[in-house]
C-alpha positions in Angstrom: 70.0 78.8 5.1 68.7 81.2 8.3 70.8 80.0 11.4 68.0 77.8 13.3 70.9 77.7 16.4 69.5 81.4 17.1 65.8 80.3 17.1 66.5 76.9 19.3 68.5 79.5 21.7 65.4 81.3 21.9 63.4 78.4 22.7 65.5 77.1 25.3 65.9 80.6 27.2 62.3 81.3 27.0 61.5 77.8 28.7 64.0 78.6 31.2 62.1 82.1 31.9 59.0 80.6 32.3 60.5 78.0 34.8 62.1 80.6 36.9 58.6 82.8 36.5 56.9 79.4 37.9 59.7 78.7 40.5 59.4 82.2 41.8 55.3 82.3 42.2 55.1 78.6 43.3 58.3 78.1 45.6 59.3 81.7 46.6 55.6 82.7 46.9 56.4 85.9 44.6 52.6 86.3 43.2 53.0 87.9 40.1 51.1 91.5 39.2 48.9 91.8 36.0 51.5 93.6 34.3 54.0 90.3 35.2 51.6 88.2 33.7 51.3 90.1 30.5 55.1 90.0 30.4 55.0 86.0 31.0 52.7 85.8 27.9 54.8 87.7 26.0 57.6 85.2 26.4 55.3 82.4 26.0 54.7 84.2 22.4 58.0 84.6 21.9 59.4 80.9 22.5 56.5 79.5 20.5 57.1 81.9 17.5 60.7 80.8 17.6 59.8 77.1 18.3 57.2 77.4 15.1 60.1 78.7 13.0 62.7 76.3 13.8 60.4 73.4 13.0 59.5 74.9 9.7 61.9 74.3 6.9 63.8 77.6 6.3 64.5 77.3 2.5 63.1 80.1 1.0 64.9 83.4 1.5 62.1 85.2 3.1 61.6 82.8 5.9 64.5 84.4 8.1 63.2 87.5 7.7 59.7 86.5 8.5 61.1 84.7 11.3 62.5 87.5 12.7 59.6 89.9 12.6 57.2 87.4 13.8 59.5 86.9 17.1 60.0 90.8 17.1 56.3 91.5 18.0 55.6 89.9 21.1 59.4 90.8 22.3 58.6 94.5 21.6 55.2 94.2 23.0 56.9 92.5 26.3 59.9 95.2 26.3 56.9 97.4 26.4 55.3 96.2 28.9 58.4 95.7 31.3 59.5 99.7 30.6 55.9 100.5 32.1 56.2 98.5 35.0 59.6 99.5 35.9 58.3 103.3 35.3 55.5 102.6 37.5 58.0 101.2 40.4 59.7 104.2 40.1 56.9 106.5 41.1 56.5 108.2 44.5 54.3 106.5 46.7 51.7 109.4 46.3 51.9 108.9 42.5 51.2 105.3 42.4 47.6 104.0 40.9 45.3 102.3 43.5 45.1 98.8 43.3 42.4 97.4 41.1 40.4 94.3 40.9 42.4 91.2 40.4 43.1 90.0 36.8 40.8 86.9 37.2 37.7 88.9 37.9 38.6 91.6 35.0 38.7 88.6 32.5 35.6 87.7 33.7 33.7 91.0 33.6 35.1 93.1 31.3 35.8 92.9 27.6 39.3 92.1 26.6 40.2 95.5 25.3 38.8 97.0 28.5 41.4 94.6 30.4 44.4 95.2 28.2 43.7 99.1 28.7 43.3 98.9 32.8 46.4 96.4 33.3 48.7 98.7 30.9 47.7 101.7 33.3 49.2 99.6 35.8 47.7 99.4 39.6 49.6 99.6 43.0 50.5 95.9 43.0 52.6 96.2 40.2 54.5 98.9 42.0 55.9 96.4 44.5 59.7 96.0 43.9 60.8 92.1 43.7 64.4 91.7 43.3 66.2 88.4 42.1 69.9 88.5 42.4 69.4 92.3 43.4 67.7 93.2 39.9 64.2 94.2 40.0 62.0 91.5 37.8 61.2 93.8 35.1 64.6 94.4 34.3 65.0 90.8 34.0 62.2 90.7 31.6 63.5 93.3 29.6 66.9 91.5 29.5 65.1 88.7 27.8 63.2 90.7 25.6 66.2 92.3 24.2 68.3 88.9 23.8 65.3 87.6 21.9 65.4 90.5 19.6 69.3 90.3 19.1 69.1 86.3 18.7 66.3 86.8 16.2 67.7 89.7 14.0 71.1 88.3 14.7 70.3 84.9 13.0 68.8 86.8 10.1 71.9 89.2 9.6 74.0 86.3 9.7 72.3 84.7 6.9 72.3 87.9 4.8 75.9 88.1 5.2 76.8 84.8 4.1 74.8 85.1 0.7 76.2 86.6 -2.4 74.4 89.0 -4.7 
């Protein structure tokens, strides 16, 4: 049977990451940029998929692989967004994209595909570097997504190693 311990660990760490993000927003008054919000959504999907797979029976051999793939999709997307944000933060000030409209405004007025394209191209507010424990926030996000990938695939590899062929 696929190790559900890995899935529950992903769920718990996802909840902790979201709690930390909300704490930084509402207590520390660190307003999230659009790329930060997209990373939060990716964390939510990683946690939700891990919770779903942890609650489902894992009796069939393909379920472990399906769990790892399902969790990997939002984790890889989130990792890409975190890398993109860190890239924007590293740009010289003269090359930083101009600040655009807020995410709420874009969601109300633009089609979803245009919102995603605009956000991923980056804007000036995404270039602001916020630190937690001396580490930029996109690095923390990237570490979470790498953790989720390792935990999901680690559970599957542990399952595969224990099977006899």
